[in-house]
Backbone as numpy.savetxt, mean C-alpha at the origin, in Angstrom:
# Nx Ny Nz CAx CAy CAz Cx Cy Cz
9.06 -5.48 -12.64 7.62 -5.47 -12.80 7.06 -4.32 -11.97
6.34 -3.45 -12.60 5.79 -2.30 -11.89 4.30 -2.44 -11.64
3.84 -1.71 -10.68 2.42 -1.68 -10.38 1.81 -0.46 -11.05
0.54 -0.56 -11.42 -0.14 0.60 -11.95 -1.01 1.21 -10.84
-1.74 2.27 -11.16 -2.51 2.98 -10.15 -3.61 2.11 -9.56
-4.23 1.30 -10.39 -5.28 0.39 -9.89 -4.73 -0.62 -8.91
-3.51 -1.11 -9.17 -2.88 -2.05 -8.25 -2.60 -1.40 -6.89
-2.17 -0.14 -6.91 -1.90 0.54 -5.65 -3.18 0.81 -4.86
-4.27 1.12 -5.55 -5.56 1.30 -4.87 -5.98 -0.01 -4.22
-5.84 -1.12 -4.94 -6.20 -2.43 -4.39 -5.29 -2.80 -3.22
-4.02 -2.45 -3.31 -3.07 -2.71 -2.22 -3.48 -1.98 -0.94
-3.84 -0.71 -1.07 -4.28 0.07 0.10 -5.59 -0.48 0.65
-6.49 -0.87 -0.23 -7.76 -1.43 0.22 -7.53 -2.74 0.99
-6.56 -3.53 0.54 -6.25 -4.79 1.21 -5.61 -4.55 2.58
-4.83 -3.47 2.72 -4.25 -3.15 4.03 -5.33 -2.72 5.01
-6.33 -1.97 4.51 -7.37 -1.45 5.39 -8.33 -2.57 5.80
-8.72 -3.43 4.87 -9.65 -4.52 5.18 -9.11 -5.83 4.64
-8.20 -6.48 5.38 -7.59 -7.71 4.87 -8.52 -8.91 4.91
-9.56 -8.87 5.75 -10.47 -10.01 5.87 -9.95 -11.03 6.86
-10.72 -12.05 7.08 -10.34 -13.09 8.03 -10.64 -12.69 9.46
-10.19 -13.51 10.38 -10.41 -13.25 11.80 -9.10 -13.32 12.55
-9.08 -12.62 13.68 -7.94 -12.66 14.58 -8.31 -13.60 15.73
-7.37 -14.37 16.24 -7.71 -15.31 17.30 -8.11 -14.59 18.58
-9.07 -15.18 19.30 -9.50 -14.64 20.58 -8.77 -15.33 21.71
-8.98 -14.83 22.92 -8.35 -15.44 24.10 -9.41 -16.06 24.98
-9.10 -17.21 25.52 -10.01 -17.87 26.44 -11.33 -18.22 25.77
-12.42 -17.84 26.42 -13.74 -18.15 25.90 -14.17 -17.19 24.79
-13.43 -16.10 24.61 -13.80 -15.12 23.59 -13.53 -15.70 22.20
-14.50 -15.57 21.35 -14.34 -16.06 19.98 -13.45 -15.09 19.19
-13.02 -15.53 18.04 -12.21 -14.67 17.19 -12.99 -13.43 16.76
-12.26 -12.38 16.47 -12.91 -11.15 16.03 -12.41 -10.80 14.64
-13.16 -9.95 13.96 -12.82 -9.59 12.59 -11.48 -8.86 12.54
-10.71 -9.13 11.54 -9.43 -8.46 11.34 -9.69 -7.12 10.68
-9.46 -6.03 11.41 -9.75 -4.69 10.90 -8.61 -4.10 10.08
-7.46 -4.75 10.04 -6.34 -4.24 9.26 -5.67 -3.07 9.94
-5.06 -2.21 9.15 -4.38 -1.04 9.69 -5.01 0.21 9.09
-4.81 1.33 9.75 -5.34 2.60 9.26 -4.40 3.15 8.20
-4.92 3.43 7.03 -4.16 4.06 5.96 -4.91 5.33 5.57
-4.30 6.46 5.82 -4.97 7.72 5.52 -4.99 7.95 4.00
-5.86 8.86 3.60 -5.97 9.20 2.18 -4.67 9.81 1.68
-4.04 10.62 2.50 -2.77 11.25 2.11 -1.69 10.19 1.91
-1.63 9.18 2.79 -0.66 8.11 2.64 -0.91 7.32 1.36
-2.18 7.09 1.04 -2.50 6.37 -0.19 -2.07 7.18 -1.42
-2.31 8.48 -1.40 -1.89 9.34 -2.51 -0.37 9.32 -2.66
0.35 9.35 -1.53 1.81 9.32 -1.58 2.33 8.00 -2.14
1.69 6.89 -1.80 2.07 5.59 -2.37 1.84 5.57 -3.88
0.73 6.15 -4.31 0.44 6.19 -5.73 1.44 7.09 -6.47
1.86 8.19 -5.85 2.87 9.06 -6.46 4.21 8.34 -6.58
4.59 7.60 -5.53 5.85 6.85 -5.57 5.81 5.78 -6.66
4.66 5.15 -6.81 4.49 4.14 -7.87 4.62 4.79 -9.24
4.00 5.94 -9.43 4.09 6.66 -10.70 5.54 7.05 -11.00
6.25 7.53 -9.97 7.64 7.95 -10.15 8.52 6.77 -10.54
8.31 5.64 -9.90 9.09 4.45 -10.23 8.83 4.00 -11.66
7.56 4.00 -12.07 7.24 3.62 -13.44 7.79 4.62 -14.45
7.77 5.90 -14.09 8.33 6.93 -14.97 9.83 6.74 -15.16
10.55 6.48 -14.08 11.99 6.27 -14.18 12.31 5.04 -15.03
11.49 4.02 -14.93 11.67 2.83 -15.75 11.39 3.15 -17.22
10.38 3.96 -17.47 10.00 4.31 -18.83 11.08 5.12 -19.55
11.75 6.02 -18.81 12.79 6.83 -19.45 14.18 6.18 -19.32
14.19 4.94 -18.85 15.40 4.13 -18.75 16.47 4.75 -17.87
16.04 5.22 -16.73 16.96 5.72 -15.71 16.85 4.82 -14.49
17.93 4.65 -13.75 17.85 3.80 -12.55 17.00 4.45 -11.47
16.21 3.65 -10.80 15.39 4.14 -9.70 16.20 4.06 -8.41
16.37 5.19 -7.76 17.08 5.26 -6.47 16.05 5.70 -5.44
15.83 4.86 -4.44 14.78 5.13 -3.46 15.03 6.44 -2.70
16.29 6.81 -2.53 16.59 8.04 -1.79 16.11 9.28 -2.53
15.96 9.21 -3.83 15.47 10.37 -4.59 13.96 10.47 -4.61
13.28 9.43 -4.18 11.81 9.41 -4.20 11.27 9.99 -2.89
11.56 11.26 -2.66 11.05 11.94 -1.47 9.98 12.93 -1.87
9.23 13.40 -0.91 8.18 14.36 -1.20 8.74 15.72 -1.54
9.97 15.99 -1.16 10.59 17.28 -1.48 10.91 17.30 -2.96
């Protein structure tokens, strides 16, 4: 099962803003969960890797993760 470009955009958005709260310590209340920083370049690279995986599936070739490099 492959992801499409919209799925990868939603995946990156979920990493950046997952929602919910993180537990606080002592008298401090919980704080908002800010997620992790995902740069625009990293998001583009994830989308390219997704496209490459779907392309390899479409042409019926095995996907080897070692070949999915930026070079």
